[in-house]
gemmi code that builds the backbone of each chain (N, CA, C; Angstrom):
import gemmi

chains = {
    "A": [
        ("GLY", (109.137, 82.003, 82.872), (109.890, 83.168, 82.892), (109.650, 83.722, 84.697)),
        ("ALA", (110.243, 84.958, 84.875), (110.355, 85.364, 86.215), (109.128, 86.138, 86.841)),
        ("GLY", (108.720, 86.286, 85.791), (107.461, 87.765, 85.961), (106.113, 87.170, 86.299)),
        ("VAL", (104.809, 88.194, 86.676), (103.922, 87.945, 86.779), (103.092, 87.598, 85.337)),
        ("SER", (102.799, 86.219, 85.379), (101.659, 86.322, 84.024), (100.371, 86.279, 84.041)),
        ("GLN", (99.363, 86.757, 83.307), (98.248, 86.824, 83.159), (97.940, 86.058, 82.314)),
        ("SER", (96.673, 85.534, 82.188), (96.064, 85.172, 81.014), (94.356, 84.958, 81.015)),
        ("PRO", (93.697, 85.181, 79.898), (94.594, 85.242, 78.651), (94.720, 86.839, 78.620)),
        ("SER", (95.577, 87.119, 77.806), (95.682, 88.482, 76.870), (94.835, 89.213, 76.866)),
        ("ASN", (93.720, 88.464, 76.147), (92.391, 89.435, 75.843), (91.713, 88.425, 75.762)),
        ("LYS", (90.386, 89.173, 75.672), (88.917, 88.434, 75.999), (88.088, 89.081, 75.811)),
        ("VAL", (87.381, 88.836, 74.588), (86.160, 89.320, 74.151), (84.773, 88.199, 74.126)),
        ("THR", (83.572, 89.019, 75.024), (82.853, 88.155, 75.492), (81.512, 89.091, 75.377)),
        ("GLU", (80.258, 88.261, 75.388), (79.336, 88.834, 75.175), (78.498, 89.137, 76.662)),
        ("LYS", (77.797, 90.275, 76.836), (76.997, 90.730, 77.812), (76.401, 89.527, 78.619)),
        ("GLY", (76.356, 89.288, 80.094), (75.919, 88.178, 80.499), (76.671, 87.606, 80.720)),
        ("LYS", (77.078, 87.098, 80.199), (78.842, 86.062, 80.339), (79.040, 86.010, 81.604)),
        ("ASP", (79.673, 85.100, 82.064), (80.649, 84.804, 83.099), (82.446, 84.920, 82.479)),
        ("VAL", (83.135, 85.670, 83.052), (84.635, 85.637, 82.891), (85.456, 85.445, 83.770)),
        ("GLU", (86.511, 84.769, 83.563), (87.496, 84.178, 84.476), (88.949, 84.598, 84.279)),
        ("LEU", (89.319, 85.461, 84.855), (90.800, 85.728, 84.384), (91.877, 85.439, 85.852)),
        ("ARG", (92.759, 84.892, 85.339), (94.004, 84.130, 85.526), (95.365, 84.724, 85.915)),
        ("CYS", (96.315, 85.106, 87.217), (97.093, 85.774, 87.200), (98.021, 84.536, 88.375)),
        ("ASP", (99.492, 84.446, 87.268), (100.107, 83.457, 87.929), (101.609, 84.301, 88.699)),
        ("PRO", (101.479, 84.695, 90.106), (102.531, 85.679, 90.228), (103.876, 85.554, 90.670)),
        ("ILE", (105.230, 85.863, 90.802), (106.141, 85.504, 91.082), (106.128, 84.837, 92.544)),
        ("SER", (106.796, 83.668, 92.101), (107.134, 82.657, 93.192), (107.586, 83.285, 94.825)),
        ("GLY", (107.114, 83.021, 95.401), (107.546, 83.537, 96.896), (107.090, 85.062, 97.451)),
        ("HIS", (106.211, 85.836, 96.006), (105.533, 86.703, 96.708), (104.182, 86.669, 97.425)),
        ("THR", (104.185, 87.021, 99.027), (103.194, 86.871, 99.616), (102.028, 87.878, 99.047)),
        ("ALA", (102.295, 89.187, 98.529), (101.107, 89.748, 98.187), (100.926, 90.006, 96.883)),
        ("LEU", (99.580, 90.189, 96.739), (99.200, 90.022, 94.919), (97.658, 91.176, 95.164)),
        ("TYR", (97.801, 91.935, 94.502), (96.891, 92.608, 94.280), (96.066, 92.478, 92.827)),
        ("TRP", (94.859, 93.001, 92.387), (94.151, 93.056, 91.325), (93.690, 94.610, 91.127)),
        ("TYR", (93.821, 95.030, 89.636), (93.830, 96.517, 89.430), (92.887, 96.412, 87.888)),
        ("ARG", (92.072, 97.577, 88.151), (91.772, 97.485, 86.398), (91.919, 98.811, 86.055)),
        ("GLN", (92.140, 99.142, 84.906), (91.957, 100.338, 84.161), (91.412, 100.677, 82.962)),
        ("SER", (90.389, 101.704, 83.309), (88.890, 101.529, 82.280), (90.096, 102.991, 81.166)),
        ("LEU", (89.472, 103.230, 80.270), (90.020, 104.219, 79.181), (90.562, 105.269, 79.772)),
        ("GLY", (91.341, 105.476, 79.505), (91.539, 107.032, 80.370), (91.618, 107.687, 81.655)),
        ("GLN", (91.926, 106.088, 82.604), (91.453, 106.417, 84.036), (93.201, 105.459, 84.099)),
        ("GLY", (93.245, 105.856, 85.680), (94.365, 105.770, 86.202), (93.965, 103.888, 86.836)),
        ("LEU", (95.113, 103.543, 88.079), (94.491, 102.093, 88.282), (93.695, 101.917, 89.183)),
        ("GLU", (92.664, 101.754, 89.144), (91.440, 101.331, 90.354), (91.308, 99.718, 90.687)),
        ("PHE", (91.851, 100.087, 91.909), (92.320, 99.128, 92.826), (91.086, 97.864, 92.801)),
        ("LEU", (91.205, 96.644, 93.151), (90.175, 95.769, 93.392), (90.273, 94.918, 94.658)),
        ("ILE", (91.261, 94.311, 94.926), (91.241, 93.385, 95.855), (92.814, 93.134, 95.996)),
        ("TYR", (93.076, 92.374, 97.234), (94.360, 92.543, 97.669), (94.282, 91.075, 98.634)),
        ("PHE", (95.252, 90.517, 98.434), (95.723, 88.878, 99.328), (96.878, 89.234, 99.705)),
        ("GLN", (97.054, 89.104, 101.257), (98.425, 89.028, 101.803), (98.750, 88.009, 102.752)),
        ("GLY", (99.315, 86.703, 102.077), (100.133, 85.509, 103.178), (98.217, 84.948, 103.387)),
        ("ASN", (98.013, 84.640, 104.499), (96.770, 83.614, 105.066), (95.532, 84.676, 105.270)),
        ("SER", (95.937, 86.073, 105.726), (94.715, 86.552, 105.872), (94.224, 86.698, 104.925)),
        ("ALA", (92.864, 87.050, 105.369), (91.634, 87.459, 105.101), (91.740, 88.583, 103.938)),
        ("PRO", (91.225, 88.329, 102.918), (91.886, 89.229, 101.213), (91.207, 90.818, 101.849)),
        ("ASP", (91.371, 91.643, 101.189), (90.974, 92.926, 101.185), (89.894, 93.163, 100.118)),
        ("LYS", (88.547, 93.039, 100.064), (87.913, 93.251, 99.134), (87.082, 94.521, 98.871)),
        ("SER", (87.761, 95.623, 99.744), (87.025, 96.931, 99.631), (86.949, 97.585, 98.343)),
        ("GLY", (87.501, 97.105, 97.156), (87.617, 97.923, 95.804), (86.815, 97.007, 95.188)),
        ("LEU", (86.199, 96.031, 95.213), (85.492, 94.928, 94.766), (84.196, 96.017, 93.970)),
        ("PRO", (83.696, 96.201, 92.490), (82.865, 97.391, 92.384), (81.651, 96.950, 92.660)),
        ("SER", (81.167, 95.874, 92.411), (79.866, 95.040, 92.961), (80.046, 93.732, 93.001)),
        ("ASP", (79.088, 92.792, 93.572), (78.904, 91.751, 93.945), (79.031, 90.464, 92.847)),
        ("ARG", (79.036, 90.730, 91.694), (79.400, 90.290, 90.508), (80.447, 89.903, 90.359)),
        ("PHE", (81.287, 90.312, 91.092), (83.065, 90.272, 91.375), (83.791, 89.485, 92.505)),
        ("SER", (84.245, 88.678, 91.889), (85.154, 87.513, 92.934), (86.067, 87.551, 93.020)),
        ("ALA", (87.101, 87.377, 94.022), (88.571, 86.326, 93.669), (88.646, 85.448, 94.613)),
        ("GLU", (89.851, 84.597, 94.061), (90.169, 83.660, 95.125), (91.864, 83.729, 94.689)),
        ("ARG", (92.485, 83.116, 95.775), (93.996, 82.723, 95.678), (94.079, 81.607, 96.277)),
        ("THR", (94.412, 80.331, 95.598), (94.796, 79.005, 96.205), (95.984, 79.025, 95.994)),
        ("GLY", (96.235, 78.289, 97.581), (97.770, 77.795, 97.919), (98.689, 78.959, 98.414)),
        ("GLY", (97.941, 80.317, 98.051), (98.748, 81.470, 98.365), (99.464, 81.606, 97.296)),
        ("SER", (98.901, 80.615, 95.774), (99.965, 81.386, 94.753), (98.606, 81.757, 93.640)),
        ("VAL", (98.365, 81.195, 93.110), (97.457, 81.683, 91.308), (96.249, 81.729, 92.089)),
        ("SER", (96.240, 83.353, 91.268), (95.038, 84.099, 92.285), (93.877, 83.888, 90.502)),
        ("THR", (92.253, 83.732, 90.765), (90.990, 83.790, 89.945), (90.631, 85.054, 90.003)),
        ("LEU", (90.510, 86.077, 89.397), (89.431, 87.006, 89.238), (88.109, 86.398, 88.525)),
        ("THR", (86.650, 86.402, 89.038), (85.986, 86.098, 88.598), (84.470, 87.539, 88.224)),
        ("ILE", (84.475, 87.292, 86.988), (82.905, 88.317, 86.590), (81.979, 87.563, 86.106)),
        ("GLN", (81.322, 87.754, 86.954), (79.698, 87.031, 86.379), (78.707, 88.101, 85.884)),
        ("ARG", (78.274, 87.564, 84.997), (76.406, 88.500, 84.348), (77.567, 89.751, 83.801)),
        ("THR", (78.226, 89.770, 82.983), (79.116, 90.951, 82.744), (78.560, 91.707, 82.165)),
        ("GLN", (78.656, 93.428, 82.226), (78.079, 94.039, 81.879), (79.092, 95.195, 81.251)),
        ("GLN", (78.938, 96.022, 79.709), (79.554, 96.696, 79.273), (80.779, 97.596, 80.092)),
        ("GLU", (79.970, 97.947, 81.013), (81.196, 98.914, 81.879), (82.025, 97.981, 82.219)),
        ("ASP", (82.030, 96.623, 82.565), (83.475, 95.957, 82.924), (84.247, 95.919, 81.593)),
        ("SER", (84.437, 96.517, 80.723), (85.378, 96.621, 79.562), (86.625, 97.327, 80.510)),
        ("ALA", (87.635, 96.733, 80.370), (89.103, 97.494, 81.045), (90.026, 96.597, 80.676)),
        ("VAL", (91.424, 96.754, 81.078), (92.393, 96.002, 81.507), (92.297, 95.602, 82.816)),
        ("TYR", (92.325, 94.337, 83.017), (92.818, 93.918, 84.398), (93.877, 93.821, 84.306)),
        ("LEU", (94.790, 94.198, 85.517), (96.074, 94.011, 85.950), (96.234, 93.268, 87.225)),
        ("CYS", (97.438, 92.589, 87.579), (97.328, 91.962, 88.648), (98.918, 92.076, 88.766)),
        ("ALA", (99.176, 92.463, 90.003), (100.670, 92.567, 90.606), (100.894, 91.618, 91.780)),
        ("SER", (102.541, 91.208, 92.108), (102.518, 90.665, 93.093), (103.219, 91.458, 94.021)),
        ("SER", (103.940, 91.262, 95.583), (105.387, 91.826, 95.806), (105.595, 90.909, 96.770)),
        ("LEU", (106.528, 91.002, 96.926), (107.630, 90.429, 98.449), (107.078, 90.889, 99.362)),
        ("GLY", (106.288, 91.674, 99.970), (106.063, 91.726, 101.013), (104.891, 92.960, 100.893)),
        ("GLN", (103.731, 93.589, 101.999), (103.319, 94.903, 102.183), (103.916, 96.147, 101.909)),
        ("ASP", (105.226, 95.752, 102.100), (105.746, 97.615, 101.937), (106.874, 97.380, 100.885)),
        ("GLN", (106.700, 96.764, 99.518), (107.763, 96.191, 98.564), (106.780, 96.912, 97.224)),
        ("PRO", (107.808, 97.688, 96.230), (107.490, 97.629, 95.348), (106.233, 96.745, 94.254)),
        ("GLN", (105.097, 96.976, 93.759), (104.871, 95.754, 93.226), (105.120, 95.624, 91.471)),
        ("HIS", (105.126, 93.970, 91.521), (105.261, 93.532, 89.708), (104.535, 93.449, 89.479)),
        ("PHE", (104.129, 93.609, 88.040), (102.816, 93.727, 87.420), (103.152, 92.855, 86.464)),
        ("GLY", (102.016, 91.804, 86.158), (101.654, 91.515, 84.954), (101.410, 92.415, 83.510)),
        ("ASP", (101.030, 92.042, 82.681), (100.862, 92.688, 81.151), (99.234, 93.074, 81.464)),
        ("GLY", (98.452, 92.713, 81.793), (97.392, 92.737, 82.268), (96.354, 91.637, 81.486)),
        ("THR", (94.977, 91.392, 81.030), (93.959, 91.059, 80.500), (92.802, 92.482, 80.020)),
        ("ARG", (93.030, 92.101, 78.976), (92.213, 93.453, 78.030), (90.872, 92.804, 77.926)),
        ("LEU", (89.457, 92.840, 78.490), (88.231, 92.318, 78.811), (87.426, 93.173, 77.681)),
        ("SER", (86.938, 93.202, 76.586), (86.111, 93.620, 76.133), (84.883, 92.835, 76.306)),
        ("ILE", (83.598, 93.457, 76.405), (82.203, 93.534, 76.253), (81.317, 94.105, 75.618)),
        ("LEU", (80.800, 92.799, 74.771), (80.284, 93.275, 73.673), (78.529, 93.647, 73.667)),
    ],
    "B": [
        ("ASP", (86.564, 111.182, 94.701), (87.373, 112.496, 95.243), (88.875, 111.238, 95.074)),
        ("GLN", (89.630, 112.275, 93.918), (90.694, 111.529, 94.298), (91.903, 111.693, 95.037)),
        ("GLN", (92.694, 111.128, 95.390), (93.953, 111.163, 96.551), (95.298, 111.379, 96.243)),
        ("VAL", (95.113, 110.887, 94.781), (96.745, 111.151, 94.294), (96.044, 111.883, 92.964)),
        ("LYS", (96.658, 112.899, 92.517), (96.496, 113.983, 91.494), (97.732, 113.707, 90.355)),
        ("GLN", (97.761, 113.623, 89.493), (98.753, 113.758, 88.208), (98.033, 114.700, 87.192)),
        ("ASN", (98.040, 116.285, 87.521), (97.397, 116.965, 86.815), (97.540, 117.128, 85.041)),
        ("SER", (98.721, 116.842, 85.093), (99.138, 117.060, 83.452), (98.706, 115.409, 82.672)),
        ("PRO", (97.637, 115.456, 82.135), (97.757, 114.034, 81.469), (99.100, 113.781, 80.539)),
        ("SER", (99.694, 114.868, 79.953), (100.291, 114.704, 79.095), (101.705, 115.467, 79.303)),
        ("LEU", (102.919, 115.428, 78.850), (104.287, 116.483, 78.701), (105.097, 115.852, 77.575)),
        ("SER", (105.432, 116.671, 76.717), (106.322, 117.091, 75.723), (107.942, 117.456, 75.858)),
        ("VAL", (108.617, 116.556, 75.640), (110.325, 117.103, 76.092), (111.087, 116.762, 74.659)),
        ("GLN", (112.377, 117.678, 74.584), (112.974, 117.508, 73.610), (113.699, 116.453, 74.462)),
        ("GLU", (114.740, 115.781, 73.553), (115.977, 114.533, 73.867), (117.158, 115.342, 74.417)),
        ("GLY", (116.944, 114.905, 75.761), (118.589, 115.574, 75.974), (118.170, 116.601, 77.516)),
        ("ARG", (117.093, 116.995, 77.443), (116.304, 117.703, 78.002), (115.864, 117.168, 79.485)),
        ("ILE", (115.717, 117.952, 80.622), (114.776, 117.667, 81.902), (113.370, 117.572, 81.393)),
        ("SER", (112.890, 116.019, 82.085), (111.242, 116.167, 81.907), (111.460, 115.838, 83.509)),
        ("ILE", (109.944, 116.983, 83.736), (109.667, 116.997, 85.191), (108.047, 116.145, 85.272)),
        ("LEU", (108.130, 115.564, 86.320), (106.710, 115.008, 86.283), (105.881, 115.041, 87.744)),
        ("ASN", (104.958, 115.838, 87.719), (104.737, 116.263, 89.336), (103.311, 115.226, 89.594)),
        ("CYS", (103.112, 115.807, 90.743), (102.225, 114.809, 91.559), (101.790, 115.063, 92.956)),
        ("ASP", (100.487, 115.410, 92.955), (99.949, 115.971, 94.263), (99.398, 114.754, 95.066)),
        ("TYR", (99.020, 115.119, 96.393), (98.156, 113.951, 97.472), (97.642, 114.780, 98.076)),
        ("THR", (96.500, 114.090, 98.673), (95.790, 114.601, 99.904), (95.712, 114.060, 101.073)),
        ("ASN", (95.882, 112.907, 101.171), (95.522, 111.957, 102.151), (97.148, 112.627, 103.408)),
        ("SER", (97.333, 112.868, 104.497), (98.292, 112.956, 104.898), (99.255, 111.445, 106.032)),
        ("MET", (97.941, 110.590, 105.638), (98.558, 109.022, 106.196), (99.465, 108.607, 105.315)),
        ("PHE", (99.400, 109.095, 103.967), (100.513, 108.405, 103.305), (102.168, 108.806, 103.368)),
        ("ASP", (102.567, 108.039, 103.406), (104.237, 108.287, 103.851), (105.393, 107.408, 103.091)),
        ("TYR", (104.883, 107.215, 101.861), (105.585, 105.681, 100.536), (105.191, 105.850, 99.640)),
        ("PHE", (105.651, 106.666, 98.725), (105.918, 106.913, 97.479), (105.974, 106.241, 96.282)),
        ("LEU", (105.753, 105.952, 95.051), (106.454, 105.234, 94.620), (106.096, 105.798, 92.466)),
        ("TRP", (107.045, 105.898, 91.973), (106.748, 106.338, 90.407), (106.916, 104.901, 89.375)),
        ("TYR", (106.135, 104.181, 88.391), (105.915, 103.532, 87.796), (106.124, 104.025, 86.357)),
        ("LYS", (106.606, 103.385, 85.361), (106.429, 103.964, 84.028), (105.890, 102.503, 83.020)),
        ("LYS", (104.501, 102.980, 82.332), (104.160, 101.643, 81.451), (104.129, 102.629, 80.219)),
        ("TYR", (104.644, 101.067, 79.556), (104.547, 100.940, 77.886), (103.243, 100.487, 77.483)),
        ("PRO", (102.697, 100.880, 76.317), (101.421, 100.050, 75.940), (101.558, 98.612, 75.622)),
        ("ALA", (100.556, 98.446, 76.284), (99.854, 96.958, 76.092), (100.930, 96.202, 76.763)),
        ("GLU", (101.905, 96.845, 77.898), (102.621, 95.951, 79.133), (101.687, 96.598, 80.484)),
        ("GLY", (102.203, 95.946, 81.350), (102.044, 96.195, 82.740), (102.933, 97.485, 83.076)),
        ("PRO", (102.558, 98.347, 84.446), (103.598, 99.178, 84.760), (104.588, 98.426, 85.631)),
        ("THR", (106.056, 99.015, 85.002), (107.093, 98.633, 85.826), (107.364, 99.668, 86.784)),
        ("PHE", (107.894, 98.707, 88.234), (108.264, 100.281, 89.210), (109.770, 100.625, 88.820)),
        ("LEU", (109.636, 101.841, 88.824), (111.167, 103.081, 88.454), (111.892, 103.226, 89.281)),
        ("ILE", (111.164, 103.878, 90.561), (111.641, 104.572, 91.662), (111.147, 104.939, 92.688)),
        ("SER", (111.427, 105.085, 94.251), (110.045, 105.312, 95.665), (111.582, 105.816, 96.641)),
        ("ILE", (109.843, 106.784, 97.148), (110.625, 107.294, 98.195), (109.871, 107.309, 99.525)),
        ("SER", (110.540, 107.679, 100.792), (109.906, 107.712, 101.936), (109.710, 108.936, 102.372)),
        ("SER", (108.893, 109.379, 103.464), (108.692, 110.254, 104.090), (109.555, 111.128, 104.884)),
        ("ILE", (110.288, 109.977, 105.085), (111.705, 110.302, 106.017), (113.066, 110.752, 105.424)),
        ("LYS", (112.768, 110.855, 104.093), (113.669, 111.639, 102.711), (112.988, 112.446, 102.515)),
        ("ASP", (113.593, 113.440, 101.494), (112.750, 114.767, 100.566), (113.638, 114.263, 99.181)),
        ("LYS", (114.782, 113.656, 98.892), (115.245, 113.127, 97.458), (115.801, 111.707, 97.783)),
        ("ASN", (115.395, 111.084, 96.642), (115.931, 109.899, 96.359), (116.003, 109.842, 94.970)),
        ("GLU", (117.657, 109.613, 94.523), (118.065, 109.569, 92.853), (118.847, 107.958, 92.765)),
        ("ASP", (118.524, 107.923, 91.236), (118.699, 106.578, 90.641), (119.283, 106.448, 89.290)),
        ("GLY", (120.326, 107.029, 89.347), (120.634, 107.325, 87.560), (120.075, 108.323, 87.010)),
        ("ARG", (119.560, 108.107, 86.080), (118.442, 109.456, 85.490), (117.598, 109.937, 85.874)),
        ("PHE", (116.681, 109.693, 87.138), (115.862, 109.209, 87.658), (115.870, 109.603, 89.018)),
        ("THR", (115.364, 110.954, 89.546), (115.499, 111.514, 90.917), (113.683, 112.055, 91.045)),
        ("VAL", (113.548, 111.313, 92.577), (112.396, 112.236, 93.150), (112.008, 112.658, 94.380)),
        ("PHE", (111.553, 113.615, 93.952), (111.663, 114.898, 95.175), (110.395, 114.541, 95.744)),
        ("LEU", (110.359, 114.795, 97.174), (109.215, 115.295, 97.849), (109.001, 115.979, 99.598)),
        ("ASN", (108.169, 116.958, 98.983), (107.966, 118.016, 99.553), (106.509, 117.819, 100.727)),
        ("LYS", (106.641, 117.380, 101.543), (105.831, 116.727, 102.655), (104.893, 117.680, 103.053)),
        ("SER", (105.462, 118.983, 103.273), (104.361, 120.235, 103.554), (103.465, 120.470, 102.525)),
        ("ALA", (103.742, 120.639, 101.280), (102.976, 120.859, 100.294), (102.352, 119.681, 99.521)),
        ("LYS", (102.817, 118.583, 100.239), (102.221, 117.329, 99.553), (102.291, 117.136, 98.330)),
        ("HIS", (103.561, 117.087, 98.140), (103.714, 117.338, 96.244), (105.149, 116.211, 96.164)),
        ("LEU", (105.108, 115.687, 95.005), (105.949, 115.369, 94.991), (106.167, 115.286, 93.228)),
        ("SER", (107.396, 114.939, 92.949), (107.669, 115.241, 91.449), (108.819, 114.198, 91.015)),
        ("LEU", (108.988, 113.831, 89.787), (109.935, 113.019, 89.052), (110.637, 113.478, 88.269)),
        ("HIS", (112.104, 113.749, 88.305), (113.364, 114.545, 87.352), (113.796, 113.256, 86.553)),
        ("ILE", (113.524, 113.363, 85.294), (114.520, 112.936, 84.483), (115.693, 113.458, 83.854)),
        ("VAL", (116.699, 113.588, 83.682), (117.481, 114.084, 82.841), (118.704, 112.953, 82.421)),
        ("PRO", (119.693, 113.358, 81.634), (118.724, 114.101, 80.092), (117.795, 112.692, 79.696)),
        ("SER", (116.969, 113.455, 79.488), (115.406, 112.291, 79.050), (116.068, 112.060, 77.349)),
        ("GLN", (115.648, 111.219, 77.244), (115.866, 110.257, 76.201), (114.420, 109.272, 75.672)),
        ("PRO", (114.476, 109.561, 74.345), (113.317, 108.918, 72.861), (112.591, 107.648, 73.824)),
        ("GLY", (113.442, 106.606, 74.733), (113.118, 105.439, 75.469), (112.455, 105.546, 76.588)),
        ("ASP", (112.335, 106.758, 76.791), (111.911, 106.842, 77.953), (110.050, 107.146, 77.849)),
        ("SER", (109.836, 107.662, 76.819), (108.261, 107.791, 76.528), (107.688, 106.928, 76.981)),
        ("ALA", (106.543, 107.254, 77.781), (105.879, 106.628, 78.434), (104.819, 106.863, 79.314)),
        ("VAL", (103.978, 106.197, 79.743), (103.143, 106.957, 80.626), (103.732, 106.536, 82.129)),
        ("TYR", (103.842, 107.406, 82.908), (104.554, 107.368, 84.159), (103.305, 107.932, 85.360)),
        ("PHE", (103.162, 107.032, 86.081), (102.091, 106.594, 86.742), (102.829, 106.909, 88.466)),
        ("CYS", (102.016, 107.868, 89.503), (102.239, 108.130, 90.801), (101.599, 107.326, 91.280)),
        ("ALA", (102.476, 106.988, 92.348), (101.300, 105.797, 93.350), (101.875, 106.395, 95.165)),
        ("ALA", (100.772, 106.185, 95.886), (101.189, 106.696, 97.496), (100.653, 105.672, 98.258)),
        ("SER", (100.991, 105.422, 99.408), (100.240, 104.624, 100.443), (100.911, 104.995, 101.977)),
        ("PRO", (99.936, 104.328, 102.951), (100.835, 104.390, 104.166), (101.556, 103.305, 104.447)),
        ("SER", (102.479, 103.426, 105.127), (103.581, 102.073, 105.213), (103.030, 101.298, 106.182)),
        ("SER", (101.955, 102.018, 107.331), (101.813, 101.330, 108.939), (100.325, 101.190, 108.419)),
        ("GLY", (99.894, 100.383, 109.573), (98.315, 100.673, 109.652), (97.514, 99.381, 109.132)),
        ("GLY", (98.398, 98.292, 108.740), (97.863, 97.116, 108.694), (97.715, 96.729, 106.671)),
        ("SER", (97.099, 97.795, 106.263), (96.372, 97.201, 104.610), (97.624, 97.923, 104.031)),
        ("TYR", (98.482, 97.702, 103.279), (99.248, 98.084, 102.150), (98.645, 98.066, 100.727)),
        ("ILE", (97.965, 99.243, 100.653), (97.466, 99.090, 99.207), (97.521, 100.383, 98.858)),
        ("PRO", (98.394, 100.974, 97.697), (98.593, 101.939, 96.730), (97.372, 102.620, 96.214)),
        ("THR", (97.510, 103.970, 96.136), (96.479, 104.695, 95.133), (97.605, 105.444, 94.253)),
        ("PHE", (97.189, 104.908, 93.243), (97.849, 105.778, 91.838), (96.973, 107.018, 91.378)),
        ("GLY", (97.974, 107.358, 91.176), (97.449, 108.680, 90.265), (96.991, 108.166, 88.487)),
        ("ARG", (96.399, 109.100, 87.714), (95.666, 108.968, 86.546), (97.039, 108.543, 85.429)),
        ("GLY", (97.999, 109.017, 85.642), (99.504, 109.522, 84.550), (99.693, 110.491, 84.051)),
        ("THR", (100.861, 110.221, 83.243), (100.917, 111.358, 82.629), (102.089, 111.120, 81.510)),
        ("SER", (101.277, 110.845, 80.274), (102.004, 110.859, 79.175), (103.332, 111.287, 78.830)),
        ("LEU", (104.606, 110.551, 78.923), (105.556, 111.484, 78.452), (105.726, 111.094, 76.939)),
        ("ILE", (106.097, 112.407, 76.144), (106.855, 112.267, 74.741), (108.286, 112.885, 74.670)),
        ("VAL", (109.386, 112.292, 74.800), (110.457, 112.981, 74.154), (110.857, 112.816, 72.803)),
        ("HIS", (110.983, 113.976, 72.160), (111.067, 113.999, 71.005), (113.057, 113.753, 70.478)),
        ("PRO", (113.087, 113.256, 69.549), (114.464, 112.987, 69.270), (115.237, 114.483, 68.838)),
    ],
}
model = gemmi.Model(1)
for chain_id, residues in chains.items():
    chain = gemmi.Chain(chain_id)
    for i, (resn, *xyz) in enumerate(residues, 1):
        res = gemmi.Residue()
        res.name, res.seqid = resn, gemmi.SeqId(i, " ")
        for name, pos in zip(("N", "CA", "C"), xyz):
            atom = gemmi.Atom()
            atom.name, atom.element = name, gemmi.Element(name[0])
            atom.pos, atom.b_iso = gemmi.Position(*pos), 0.0
            res.add_atom(atom)
        chain.add_residue(res)
    model.add_chain(chain)
structure = gemmi.Structure()
structure.add_model(model)
structure.setup_entities()
């Protein structure tokens, strides 16, 4: 498909486990963002990749969260030692450039038991 | 401290009438504004944007108005249709300064009744 693809769509795991969320952006999009949306909240910025520049990690809530983007394309968000407050929908978005509208994936719904 | 505020969590409108969704911001560095629409279990979809050099941008049934002095913008949908029922997010960002990261409001849930 031509859109942003995220996997898995749903993930249920036990507290303390590590999880990996994947994002395939639209081909040719240089900017990639991760957000999370907790119940009743807006979109909380997590991390931003722009081309080959160092990522902006200012939104990561703790050192249990990390993300990488390989080859300027696919990105993986990793949460180590998950906690119940990590339960949320994790959204990935990409854009042609930093001043262009974002295209979002459908998100990964993460539930920590 | 919310830099982008959508003070109405929900709005109910009759089909055919105008829907007006409001958004306020506090950061004077914001000069690029966007509206997104989100259906359940889907990601947000870009709807319309406006830069601070304009005070109005129109696209079909959707018009965004920007009042810079009041730090306020609004999205008008006319006529409203049942398919417009969704959560609408306002987003704002600086368009210069290196790092473009939109700040989102918490959303307004619009319900359009047939």
